[in-house]
GUTIRO-914767 format. One record per residue: residue number from 1; chain; x, y, z of N, C-alpha, C in turn. Coordinates in nm, 4 decimals, padded with zeros to 6 digits, always signed. Atoms other than C-alpha are relative to their C-alpha. Example, Ala and Ser with C-alpha at 12.3 -4.5 7.8 and 13.67 -1.06 7.14 Angstrom:
<rs>
R seq mol       nu       nv       nw      cau      cav      caw       cu       cv       cw
R   1   A +00.0890 -00.1190 +00.0000 +01.2300 -00.4500 +00.7800 +00.0900 +00.1200 +00.0000
R   2   A -00.0820 -00.1190 -00.0060 +01.3670 -00.1060 +00.7140 -00.0770 +00.1090 +00.0730
</rs>
This chain:
<rs>
R seq mol       nu       nv       nw      cau      cav      caw       cu       cv       cw
R   1   A -00.0267 +00.0412 -00.1377 -01.4639 +05.0761 -01.7684 -00.0198 +00.1220 +00.0910
R   2   A +00.0190 -00.1143 -00.0904 -01.5829 +05.2992 -01.4809 +00.1222 +00.0195 +00.0897
R   3   A -00.0985 -00.0271 -00.1036 -01.3595 +05.4575 -01.2227 -00.0218 -00.1003 +00.1133
R   4   A +00.0098 +00.0889 -00.1156 -01.2834 +05.2164 -00.9378 +00.0691 +00.0676 +00.1169
R   5   A -00.0553 -00.0631 -00.1193 -01.2306 +05.3582 -00.5899 +00.0123 -00.1055 +00.1093
R   6   A -00.0246 +00.0845 -00.1159 -01.0718 +05.1443 -00.3205 +00.0073 +00.0932 +00.1198
R   7   A +00.0037 -00.0915 -00.1122 -01.1632 +05.3164 +00.0030 -00.0591 -00.0628 +00.1242
R   8   A +00.0532 +00.0399 -00.1295 -01.2382 +05.2705 +00.3694 -00.0964 +00.1102 +00.0435
R   9   A +00.1036 -00.0995 -00.0297 -01.5642 +05.4476 +00.4616 +00.0222 +00.0759 +00.1301
R  10   A -00.0276 -00.0741 -00.1235 -01.4279 +05.5485 +00.8026 +00.1070 +00.1068 -00.0210
R  11   A -00.1104 -00.0910 +00.0281 -01.1492 +05.7472 +00.6358 -00.0471 +00.1264 -00.0710
R  12   A +00.0302 -00.1262 +00.0660 -01.1983 +06.1146 +00.5592 +00.0744 +00.0148 -00.1309
R  13   A -00.0762 -00.0079 +00.1246 -00.9252 +06.0851 +00.2974 -00.0711 -00.0756 -00.1120
R  14   A +00.0739 +00.0765 +00.1011 -01.1299 +05.8217 +00.1158 -00.1309 +00.0689 -00.0369
R  15   A +00.1273 -00.0674 +00.0267 -01.4548 +06.0136 +00.1522 +00.0175 +00.1221 -00.0895
R  16   A -00.0274 -00.1126 +00.0909 -01.2951 +06.3157 -00.0193 -00.0186 -00.0440 -00.1450
R  17   A +00.0061 +00.0503 +00.1376 -01.2649 +06.1061 -00.3346 -00.1438 -00.0311 -00.0379
R  18   A +00.1404 +00.0314 +00.0257 -01.6220 +05.9799 -00.3084 -00.0813 +00.1268 -00.0214
R  19   A +00.0772 -00.1244 +00.0108 -01.7601 +06.3307 -00.2539 +00.0271 +00.0718 -00.1316
R  20   A -00.0333 -00.0669 +00.1264 -01.5737 +06.4740 -00.5533 -00.0606 -00.0762 -00.1167
R  21   A +00.0596 +00.0800 +00.1077 -01.6826 +06.1864 -00.7755 -00.1507 +00.0212 -00.0057
R  22   A +00.1445 -00.0230 -00.0047 -02.0431 +06.2326 -00.6613 -00.0354 +00.1407 -00.0490
R  23   A +00.0248 -00.1384 +00.0395 -02.0289 +06.6121 -00.7037 +00.0108 +00.0156 -00.1513
R  24   A -00.0234 -00.0104 +00.1442 -01.8981 +06.5703 -01.0583 -00.0895 -00.0935 -00.0810
R  25   A +00.0882 +00.0933 +00.0701 -02.1525 +06.3000 -01.1410 +00.0737 -00.1120 -00.0704
R  26   A -00.0790 +00.1064 +00.0618 -01.8842 +06.0438 -01.2198 -00.0550 -00.1365 +00.0381
R  27   A +00.0376 +00.1384 -00.0265 -01.9713 +05.6781 -01.2490 +00.1210 -00.0717 +00.0598
R  28   A -00.1127 +00.0711 -00.0610 -01.7602 +05.4620 -01.0196 -00.0488 -00.1236 +00.0741
R  29   A +00.0223 +00.1159 -00.0867 -01.7386 +05.1315 -00.8392 +00.0793 +00.0251 +00.1272
R  30   A -00.0658 -00.0161 -00.1301 -01.6604 +05.1665 -00.4679 +00.0305 -00.1386 +00.0542
R  31   A -00.0389 +00.1277 -00.0599 -01.4657 +04.8749 -00.3231 +00.0450 +00.0283 +00.1423
R  32   A -00.0298 -00.0230 -00.1414 -01.4759 +04.8875 +00.0551 +00.1260 -00.0782 +00.0365
R  33   A -00.1304 +00.0571 -00.0319 -01.1227 +04.8222 +00.1812 +00.0309 +00.0331 +00.1451
R  34   A -00.0138 -00.0196 -00.1443 -01.0978 +04.7804 +00.5575 +00.1475 -00.0047 +00.0394
R  35   A -00.1420 -00.0034 -00.0341 -00.7518 +04.8948 +00.6637 +00.0276 -00.0683 +00.1334
R  36   A -00.0214 +00.0646 -00.1296 -00.7996 +04.7647 +01.0186 +00.0061 -00.1518 -00.0123
R  37   A -00.0068 +00.1448 +00.0263 -00.8407 +04.4156 +00.8713 +00.1142 -00.0352 -00.0951
R  38   A -00.1160 +00.0255 +00.0853 -00.5281 +04.4551 +00.6574 -00.0323 -00.0148 -00.1475
R  39   A +00.0392 +00.0201 +00.1395 -00.7176 +04.4642 +00.3283 +00.0786 +00.0863 -00.0986
R  40   A -00.0844 -00.0798 +00.0891 -00.4820 +04.7297 +00.1906 +00.1443 -00.0521 -00.0011
R  41   A -00.1345 +00.0584 -00.0077 -00.1827 +04.5053 +00.2597 +00.0096 -00.1358 -00.0693
R  42   A -00.0044 +00.1273 +00.0719 -00.2722 +04.2065 +00.0455 +00.0914 +00.0117 -00.1218
R  43   A -00.0841 -00.0070 +00.1201 -00.0444 +04.1149 -00.2465 -00.0726 +00.0652 -00.1183
R  44   A +00.0765 -00.0584 +00.1105 -00.3227 +04.2107 -00.4892 -00.0083 +00.1521 +00.0134
R  45   A +00.0098 -00.1442 -00.0197 -00.3661 +04.5549 -00.3347 +00.1365 +00.0655 -00.0174
R  46   A -00.1341 -00.0570 +00.0096 +00.0083 +04.6179 -00.3060 +00.0497 +00.0043 -00.1441
R  47   A -00.0356 -00.0063 +00.1422 +00.0407 +04.5435 -00.6780 -00.0555 +00.1273 -00.0642
R  48   A +00.0594 -00.1250 +00.0504 -00.1884 +04.8446 -00.7409 +00.0653 +00.1210 +00.0637
R  49   A -00.0556 -00.1120 -00.0759 -00.0427 +05.0672 -00.4696 +00.1021 -00.0561 +00.0991
R  50   A -00.1038 +00.0567 -00.0865 +00.2902 +04.9586 -00.3193 +00.0069 +00.0637 +00.1387
R  51   A +00.0029 -00.0626 -00.1326 +00.2383 +05.2050 -00.0318 -00.1042 -00.0656 +00.0899
R  52   A +00.1004 +00.0689 -00.0802 -00.0590 +04.9941 +00.0806 -00.0964 +00.0925 +00.0700
R  53   A +00.0872 -00.0990 -00.0621 -00.2821 +05.2933 +00.1454 -00.1273 +00.0203 -00.0819
R  54   A +00.1225 -00.0449 +00.0653 -00.6360 +05.3969 +00.0685 -00.0123 +00.1487 +00.0256
R  55   A +00.0633 +00.0485 +00.1217 -00.7740 +05.5696 -00.1193 +00.1022 -00.0306 -00.1099
R  56   A -00.0686 +00.0288 +00.1256 -00.6446 +05.4204 -00.4386 -00.1097 -00.0098 -00.1043
R  57   A +00.0976 +00.0135 +00.1081 -00.8275 +05.4567 -00.7661 +00.0666 -00.0662 -00.1193
R  58   A -00.0407 +00.0503 +00.1317 -00.8048 +05.2730 -01.0918 -00.0808 +00.0823 -00.0988
R  59   A +00.0651 -00.0867 +00.0982 -00.8801 +05.5190 -01.3673 -00.0640 -00.0835 -00.1095
R  60   A +00.0669 +00.0768 +00.1056 -01.1058 +05.4146 -01.6557 +00.0957 -00.0615 -00.1025
R  61   A -00.0965 +00.0577 +00.0953 -00.7954 +05.3557 -01.8707 +00.0908 -00.1046 +00.0647
R  62   A -00.0746 +00.1054 -00.0677 -00.6561 +05.1133 -01.6092 +00.1185 +00.0465 +00.0831
R  63   A -00.1136 -00.0489 -00.0787 -00.3893 +05.3375 -01.4533 -00.0420 +00.0233 +00.1449
R  64   A +00.0301 -00.0249 -00.1410 -00.3742 +05.3479 -01.0713 +00.0461 +00.1398 +00.0412
R  65   A -00.0403 -00.1278 -00.0580 -00.3527 +05.6704 -00.8707 -00.0315 -00.0042 +00.1488
R  66   A +00.0170 -00.0007 -00.1453 -00.3082 +05.7149 -00.4961 +00.0171 +00.1424 +00.0533
R  67   A -00.0056 -00.1255 -00.0745 -00.3054 +05.9965 -00.2376 -00.1249 +00.0828 -00.0285
R  68   A +00.1324 -00.0617 +00.0148 -00.6414 +06.1593 -00.1772 +00.0016 +00.1330 -00.0729
R  69   A +00.0016 -00.1315 +00.0623 -00.5507 +06.5126 -00.2772 +00.0450 -00.0046 -00.1451
R  70   A -00.0380 +00.0176 +00.1403 -00.3769 +06.4005 -00.5969 -00.1189 -00.0543 -00.0793
R  71   A +00.1156 +00.0598 +00.0680 -00.6833 +06.1930 -00.6847 -00.1076 +00.1053 -00.0246
R  72   A +00.1099 -00.0960 +00.0194 -00.9359 +06.4703 -00.6251 +00.0399 +00.1106 -00.0969
R  73   A -00.0449 -00.0994 +00.0973 -00.7246 +06.7182 -00.8214 -00.0118 -00.0558 -00.1415
R  74   A +00.0102 +00.0630 +00.1329 -00.7055 +06.4758 -01.1141 -00.1464 -00.0081 -00.0453
R  75   A +00.1411 +00.0152 +00.0365 -01.0796 +06.4084 -01.1067 -00.0662 +00.1335 -00.0300
R  76   A +00.0701 -00.1277 +00.0086 -01.1782 +06.7741 -01.0711 +00.0590 +00.0977 -00.1015
R  77   A -00.0597 -00.0900 +00.0991 -00.9501 +06.9260 -01.3376 -00.1068 +00.0481 -00.0973
R  78   A +00.0959 -00.0568 +00.0946 -01.1569 +07.1607 -01.5522 -00.1385 +00.0245 +00.0574
R  79   A +00.1311 -00.0199 -00.0623 -01.4471 +07.1723 -01.3039 +00.0020 +00.1268 +00.0848
R  80   A +00.0123 -00.1175 -00.0871 -01.5727 +07.4511 -01.0793 +00.0762 -00.0168 +00.1320
R  81   A -00.0727 +00.0235 -00.1248 -01.3864 +07.2899 -00.7875 +00.1459 +00.0458 -00.0069
R  82   A -00.1376 -00.0454 +00.0206 -01.0546 +07.4064 -00.9358 -00.0062 +00.1351 -00.0715
R  83   A +00.0091 -00.1317 +00.0640 -01.0355 +07.7823 -01.0022 +00.0857 +00.0103 -00.1256
R  84   A -00.0766 -00.0224 +00.1223 -00.9221 +07.8905 -01.3473 +00.1101 +00.1019 +00.0220
R  85   A -00.1005 -00.1013 -00.0300 -00.7355 +08.1917 -01.2085 +00.1216 -00.0677 +00.0637
R  86   A -00.1222 +00.0674 -00.0453 -00.3724 +08.0876 -01.1513 +00.0271 +00.0213 +00.1485
R  87   A -00.0264 -00.0264 -00.1411 -00.3406 +08.2583 -00.8127 -00.1004 -00.0735 +00.0890
R  88   A +00.1017 +00.0703 -00.0788 -00.6705 +08.1184 -00.6819 +00.0273 -00.1504 +00.0001
R  89   A -00.0338 +00.1428 +00.0074 -00.5676 +07.7723 -00.8043 +00.1174 -00.0313 +00.0937
R  90   A -00.1148 +00.0198 -00.0890 -00.2344 +07.8086 -00.6217 -00.0427 +00.0053 +00.1465
R  91   A +00.0508 -00.0074 -00.1376 -00.4232 +07.9073 -00.3048 -00.0713 -00.1305 +00.0389
R  92   A +00.0638 +00.1299 -00.0259 -00.6328 +07.5899 -00.3342 +00.1070 -00.1043 +00.0300
R  93   A -00.1081 +00.0966 -00.0218 -00.3141 +07.3843 -00.3645 +00.0716 +00.0265 +00.1322
R  94   A -00.0622 -00.0350 -00.1274 -00.1635 +07.5732 -00.0702 -00.0769 -00.0624 +00.1170
R  95   A +00.0823 +00.0593 -00.1060 -00.4550 +07.4652 +00.1512 +00.0064 -00.1527 -00.0038
R  96   A -00.0041 +00.1463 +00.0105 -00.4439 +07.1087 +00.0177 +00.1310 -00.0570 +00.0531
R  97   A -00.1286 +00.0449 -00.0540 -00.0720 +07.0737 +00.0949 +00.0027 +00.0179 +00.1511
R  98   A +00.0029 -00.0293 -00.1434 -00.1239 +07.2352 +00.4360 -00.0843 -00.1040 +00.0734
R  99   A +00.0897 +00.0983 -00.0632 -00.4087 +06.9931 +00.5110 +00.0738 -00.1287 +00.0321
R 100   A -00.0681 +00.1269 -00.0213 -00.1856 +06.6880 +00.4739 +00.1178 +00.0112 +00.0973
R 101   A -00.1178 -00.0180 -00.0849 +00.1019 +06.8374 +00.6741 -00.0334 +00.0583 +00.1375
R 102   A +00.0251 -00.0745 -00.1235 -00.0556 +07.0587 +00.9412 -00.1389 -00.0190 +00.0597
R 103   A +00.1368 +00.0208 -00.0488 -00.4157 +06.9418 +00.9857 -00.0271 -00.1492 +00.0211
R 104   A +00.0341 +00.1428 -00.0053 -00.4737 +06.5737 +00.9063 +00.0844 -00.0784 +00.1009
R 105   A -00.0796 +00.0775 -00.0961 -00.1779 +06.4440 +01.1137 -00.0403 +00.0212 +00.1459
R 106   A +00.0401 -00.0291 -00.1375 -00.3371 +06.5961 +01.4240 -00.1490 -00.0262 +00.0212
R 107   A +00.1449 +00.0167 -00.0154 -00.7147 +06.6131 +01.3789 -00.0401 -00.1452 -00.0274
R 108   A +00.0379 +00.1368 +00.0363 -00.7454 +06.2758 +01.2047 +00.0629 -00.1035 +00.0927
R 109   A -00.0675 +00.0965 -00.0880 -00.4911 +06.0995 +01.4246 -00.0655 -00.0022 +00.1383
R 110   A +00.0699 -00.0039 -00.1295 -00.6615 +06.2183 +01.7439 -00.1331 -00.0736 -00.0096
R 111   A +00.1272 +00.0706 +00.0213 -00.9944 +06.0967 +01.6031 +00.0219 -00.1509 -00.0043
R 112   A -00.0266 +00.1438 +00.0110 -00.8461 +05.7572 +01.5123 +00.0323 -00.0593 +00.1374
R 113   A -00.0394 +00.0534 -00.1312 -00.6910 +05.7136 +01.8553 -00.1181 -00.0086 +00.0956
R 114   A +00.1145 +00.0027 -00.0918 -01.0116 +05.8012 +02.0396 -00.1122 -00.0900 -00.0508
R 115   A +00.1174 +00.0707 +00.0522 -01.2801 +05.6580 +01.8100 +00.0274 -00.1459 -00.0345
R 116   A -00.0268 +00.1365 +00.0464 -01.1017 +05.3439 +01.6912 +00.0952 -00.0779 +00.0892
R 117   A -00.0893 +00.0697 -00.0926 -00.8332 +05.2670 +01.9487 -00.0486 +00.0094 +00.1438
R 118   A +00.0608 -00.0075 -00.1323 -01.0491 +05.3635 +02.2478 +00.0743 +00.0832 +00.1025
R 119   A -00.0716 -00.0852 -00.0958 -00.8113 +05.6168 +02.4017 -00.0917 +00.1093 +00.0520
R 120   A +00.0693 -00.1160 -00.0571 -00.9487 +05.8818 +02.6336 +00.0722 +00.1255 -00.0466
R 121   A -00.0614 -00.1268 +00.0406 -00.8862 +06.2456 +02.5467 +00.1236 +00.0290 +00.0845
R 122   A -00.1123 -00.0250 -00.0917 -00.6555 +06.2673 +02.8499 +00.1239 -00.0832 -00.0351
R 123   A -00.1123 +00.0858 +00.0390 -00.4385 +05.9918 +02.6962 +00.0694 +00.0460 -00.1276
R 124   A -00.0608 -00.0488 +00.1223 -00.3671 +06.1863 +02.3770 +00.1283 +00.0759 +00.0310
R 125   A -00.1247 -00.0739 -00.0152 -00.0168 +06.3248 +02.3358 -00.0309 +00.1504 -00.0027
R 126   A +00.0309 -00.1432 -00.0044 -00.0320 +06.6952 +02.4350 +00.0354 +00.0742 -00.1294
R 127   A -00.0411 -00.0646 +00.1253 +00.1526 +06.7958 +02.1155 -00.1055 -00.0203 -00.1090
R 128   A +00.1048 +00.0309 +00.0976 -00.1190 +06.6278 +01.9063 -00.1176 +00.0951 +00.0191
R 129   A +00.1129 -00.0879 -00.0319 -00.3902 +06.8292 +02.0814 +00.0362 +00.1453 -00.0297
R 130   A -00.0448 -00.1384 +00.0219 -00.1922 +07.1540 +02.0694 +00.0038 +00.0336 -00.1493
R 131   A -00.0099 -00.0269 +00.1446 -00.1231 +07.1263 +01.6958 -00.1356 -00.0108 -00.0690
R 132   A +00.1356 +00.0068 +00.0545 -00.4794 +07.0212 +01.6233 -00.0752 +00.1300 +00.0246
R 133   A +00.0651 -00.1280 -00.0324 -00.6082 +07.3316 +01.8002 +00.0582 +00.1129 -00.0845
R 134   A -00.0634 -00.1030 +00.0834 -00.3572 +07.5447 +01.6088 -00.0522 -00.0066 -00.1431
R 135   A +00.0538 +00.0160 +00.1358 -00.4839 +07.4013 +01.2792 -00.1417 +00.0559 -00.0087
R 136   A +00.1370 -00.0509 -00.0005 -00.8448 +07.4769 +01.3693 -00.0015 +00.1521 +00.0132
R 137   A -00.0079 -00.1455 -00.0168 -00.7491 +07.8287 +01.4787 +00.0422 +00.0671 -00.1306
R 138   A -00.0441 -00.0530 +00.1298 -00.5731 +07.8865 +01.1451 -00.1175 +00.0049 -00.0982
R 139   A +00.1169 +00.0032 +00.0876 -00.8879 +07.7845 +00.9586 -00.1037 +00.1030 +00.0449
R 140   A +00.0950 -00.0983 -00.0543 -01.1071 +07.9971 +01.1875 +00.0369 +00.1401 -00.0472
R 141   A -00.0483 -00.1317 +00.0439 -00.8958 +08.3006 +01.1045 -00.0261 +00.0207 -00.1497
R 142   A +00.0183 -00.0112 +00.1448 -00.9133 +08.2313 +00.7299 -00.1467 +00.0153 -00.0381
R 143   A +00.1428 -00.0024 +00.0319 -01.2917 +08.1907 +00.7386 -00.0744 +00.1171 +00.0630
R 144   A +00.0650 -00.1123 -00.0670 -01.3614 +08.5036 +00.9420 -00.0653 +00.0955 -00.0996
R 145   A +00.0514 -00.0947 +00.0996 -01.4192 +08.7091 +00.6256 -00.0314 -00.0648 -00.1338
R 146   A +00.0208 +00.0697 +00.1266 -01.4835 +08.4429 +00.3619 -00.0913 -00.1200 +00.0208
R 147   A +00.0923 +00.1129 -00.0114 -01.7582 +08.1885 +00.3005 +00.0719 -00.1335 -00.0149
R 148   A -00.0766 +00.1220 +00.0257 -01.5063 +07.9322 +00.1760 +00.1485 +00.0331 +00.0131
R 149   A -00.1421 -00.0228 -00.0240 -01.1319 +07.8899 +00.2078 +00.0672 +00.0817 -00.1100
R 150   A -00.0551 -00.0769 +00.1120 -01.0573 +08.0338 -00.1366 -00.1168 +00.0649 -00.0724
R 151   A +00.1067 -00.0718 +00.0678 -01.3150 +08.2909 -00.2387 -00.1381 -00.0347 +00.0497
R 152   A +00.1403 +00.0122 -00.0397 -01.6906 +08.2673 -00.2346 -00.0701 -00.1225 -00.0578
R 153   A +00.0580 +00.1252 +00.0508 -01.7410 +07.9253 -00.3930 +00.0818 -00.1176 +00.0530
R 154   A -00.0679 +00.1196 -00.0489 -01.6560 +07.5748 -00.2777 +00.1071 -00.0437 -00.1002
R 155   A -00.1101 +00.0501 +00.0821 -01.3240 +07.4398 -00.4059 +00.0549 -00.1274 +00.0638
R 156   A -00.0644 +00.1183 -00.0567 -01.1029 +07.1380 -00.3497 +00.0643 +00.0296 +00.1352
R 157   A -00.0541 -00.0344 -00.1323 -00.9502 +07.3275 -00.0556 -00.1016 -00.0343 +00.1085
R 158   A +00.1055 +00.0288 -00.0972 -01.2838 +07.2974 +00.1241 -00.0248 -00.1500 +00.0113
R 159   A +00.0188 +00.1455 -00.0015 -01.3249 +06.9332 +00.0236 +00.1078 -00.0647 +00.0872
R 160   A -00.1115 +00.0609 -00.0723 -00.9804 +06.8460 +00.1567 -00.0104 +00.0231 +00.1506
R 161   A -00.0019 -00.0333 -00.1427 -01.0309 +07.0210 +00.4886 -00.1281 -00.0321 +00.0753
R 162   A +00.1233 +00.0321 -00.0722 -01.3935 +06.9440 +00.5662 -00.0026 -00.1469 +00.0436
R 163   A +00.0075 +00.1442 -00.0252 -01.3311 +06.5684 +00.5645 +00.0220 -00.0362 +00.1468
R 164   A -00.0256 +00.0313 -00.1407 -01.1773 +06.5526 +00.9104 -00.0468 +00.1093 +00.0949
R 165   A +00.0470 -00.1072 -00.0887 -01.2826 +06.8936 +01.0453 -00.1409 -00.0288 +00.0490
R 166   A +00.1390 +00.0265 -00.0388 -01.6481 +06.7862 +01.0446 -00.0103 -00.1080 +00.1078
R 167   A -00.0027 +00.1066 -00.1004 -01.5491 +06.4933 +01.2694 +00.0989 +00.0281 +00.1123
R 168   A -00.1018 -00.0355 -00.0998 -01.3033 +06.6824 +01.4899 -00.0442 -00.0334 +00.1418
R 169   A +00.0501 +00.0316 -00.1343 -01.5281 +06.6273 +01.7925 +00.0303 -00.1448 +00.0405
R 170   A -00.0317 +00.1403 -00.0300 -01.4550 +06.2527 +01.7632 +00.1444 -00.0163 +00.0463
R 171   A -00.1379 -00.0004 -00.0478 -01.0926 +06.3421 +01.8381 +00.0189 +00.0919 +00.1192
R 172   A -00.0069 -00.0819 -00.1196 -01.1791 +06.5598 +02.1365 +00.0106 +00.1498 -00.0240
R 173   A -00.0072 -00.1434 +00.0303 -01.1784 +06.8970 +01.9566 -00.1419 +00.0561 -00.0059
R 174   A +00.1325 -00.0604 -00.0083 -01.4776 +07.1181 +02.0359 -00.0096 +00.1177 -00.0968
R 175   A +00.0135 -00.1062 +00.0990 -01.5811 +07.3284 +01.7361 -00.0795 +00.1194 +00.0526
R 176   A +00.0702 -00.1139 -00.0589 -01.7876 +07.5504 +01.9663 +00.0952 +00.1183 +00.0191
R 177   A -00.1004 -00.1044 -00.0165 -01.4641 +07.7444 +02.0123 +00.0335 +00.0714 -00.1309
R 178   A -00.0345 -00.0507 +00.1324 -01.4536 +07.8197 +01.6374 -00.1279 +00.0288 -00.0791
R 179   A +00.1306 -00.0255 +00.0623 -01.7798 +07.9869 +01.5229 +00.0015 +00.0092 -00.1523
R 180   A -00.0053 -00.0088 +00.1471 -01.6700 +08.0643 +01.1649 +00.0177 -00.1385 -00.0599
R 181   A -00.0237 +00.1374 +00.0445 -01.5475 +07.7089 +01.1224 -00.1268 -00.0836 +00.0150
R 182   A +00.1239 +00.0736 -00.0261 -01.8671 +07.5721 +01.2756 -00.1059 +00.0325 -00.1049
R 183   A +00.0950 -00.0381 +00.1048 -02.0728 +07.7667 +01.0174 +00.0447 -00.0500 -00.1373
R 184   A -00.0561 +00.0445 +00.1279 -01.8411 +07.6640 +00.7327 -00.0288 -00.1468 -00.0293
R 185   A +00.0180 +00.1445 +00.0223 -01.8799 +07.2865 +00.7819 -00.1330 -00.0293 -00.0690
R 186   A +00.1250 +00.0310 +00.0700 -02.2539 +07.2688 +00.6965 -00.0118 +00.0719 -00.1351
R 187   A +00.0007 -00.0709 +00.1282 -02.2020 +07.5264 +00.4195 +00.0683 -00.0857 -00.1075
R 188   A -00.0716 +00.0873 +00.0939 -01.9488 +07.2939 +00.2531 -00.0807 -00.1275 -00.0246
R 189   A +00.0813 +00.1218 +00.0164 -02.1665 +06.9887 +00.3170 -00.1169 +00.0256 -00.0948
R 190   A +00.1108 -00.0342 +00.0916 -02.4591 +07.1636 +00.1432 +00.0501 +00.0176 -00.1423
R 191   A -00.0544 -00.0265 +00.1339 -02.2446 +07.2789 -00.1496 +00.0385 -00.1295 -00.0714
R 192   A -00.0424 +00.1280 +00.0586 -02.1154 +06.9240 -00.2037 -00.1095 -00.1068 +00.0065
R 193   A +00.1099 +00.0956 -00.0207 -02.4483 +06.7560 -00.1150 +00.0480 -00.1242 +00.0755
R 194   A -00.0466 +00.1094 -00.0859 -02.2735 +06.5463 +00.1532 -00.1134 -00.0368 +00.0943
R 195   A +00.1055 +00.0477 -00.0904 -02.5197 +06.3334 +00.3463 +00.0593 -00.0551 +00.1263
</rs>
């Protein structure tokens, strides 16, 4: 049985899983799950993932797994995307935890409100914009002297953070203000062969 990925193609969190699976050459079935149409809230979906969120995967042995960063870590164990050095691995996890707490809630939410709810940039909560800019500035600083977030090769830290950073402009954030970040996005896309 192949890996099954339930994902919404508009979601950076779902695309992370697709990109890692593609990078690793894993065979999978993608089941498009439109969250705006409530497809992650059906009784069948909630039986797999009671949180009603995408991405959700069904592993080849039939076990379900949710939360994008947990999924990509599980899939990438033993690959070049997860450093063998304990400290470097911890740094990858540090960025992945930070992404879900200090980046995604601002960059992705601003994008969703503008691109999918039709809000103007001026209608965004100022705190959302302020924290989004702070997240981008933190990444800019980290990338000033490094090709990738953890060392000189792409890791899951880059996968986790490129998903919404590459679309930050859709949430009103101008990457022109962040030259290292602007150079990093296509570097990660090339390394992962993201189209």
